[in-house]
C-alpha positions as CSV (number, residue, x, y, z in Angstrom):
1,M,72.9,-11.3,-38.4
2,T,69.4,-10.3,-39.3
3,N,66.6,-12.4,-37.9
4,R,63.9,-14.0,-40.0
5,T,61.2,-11.6,-38.9
6,E,63.2,-8.6,-40.0
7,L,63.9,-10.3,-43.4
8,A,60.2,-11.0,-43.8
9,A,59.3,-7.4,-43.0
10,A,61.8,-6.1,-45.4
11,D,60.6,-8.4,-48.1
12,F,57.0,-7.4,-47.5
13,A,57.9,-3.7,-47.6
14,A,59.6,-4.2,-50.9
15,Q,56.5,-5.6,-52.6
16,D,53.9,-3.5,-54.4
17,V,50.7,-3.2,-52.4
18,I,48.6,-3.9,-55.5
19,Q,50.4,-7.2,-56.1
20,I,49.8,-8.2,-52.5
21,A,46.1,-7.4,-52.9
22,M,45.8,-9.3,-56.2
23,R,47.5,-12.4,-54.6
24,I,45.1,-12.3,-51.6
25,N,42.1,-12.1,-54.0
26,I,43.5,-15.1,-56.1
27,E,44.1,-17.2,-52.9
28,V,40.6,-16.4,-51.5
29,G,39.1,-17.2,-55.0
30,S,40.9,-20.5,-55.0
31,I,39.6,-21.4,-51.6
32,H,36.0,-20.6,-52.5
33,A,36.4,-22.5,-55.8
34,W,37.8,-25.5,-53.9
35,V,34.9,-25.5,-51.4
36,F,32.3,-25.1,-54.2
37,L,33.7,-28.0,-56.3
38,K,34.1,-30.2,-53.2
39,K,30.4,-29.7,-52.4
40,N,29.5,-30.6,-55.9
41,G,31.2,-34.0,-55.7
42,F,34.6,-33.4,-57.2
43,R,37.6,-35.3,-55.7
44,D,40.6,-33.4,-54.4
45,E,42.9,-34.5,-57.3
46,E,40.3,-33.3,-59.8
47,I,40.0,-29.9,-58.1
48,A,43.8,-29.5,-57.9
49,K,44.1,-30.2,-61.6
50,L,41.3,-27.8,-62.5
51,L,42.7,-25.0,-60.4
52,R,46.2,-25.5,-61.7
53,H,44.9,-25.0,-65.3
54,T,42.7,-22.0,-64.5
55,P,44.8,-18.9,-65.0
56,T,42.9,-16.7,-62.5
57,L,42.6,-19.4,-59.8
58,R,46.0,-20.9,-59.1
59,L,46.2,-23.4,-56.4
60,V,48.3,-22.1,-53.5
61,H,50.8,-24.6,-52.2
């Protein structure tokens, strides 16, 4: 039986490096957007709704 670490490594190796880089950029962008909006008085629910409806900044669950 293959353990979870080996499965995760195999899954990671199967992914395209460019897709991984793009996902990291989107996640970091979402974090920065969340912090910016929070500092400007938006509530968590409002921020989540905004990020969900912004194609380039998807909220990471």
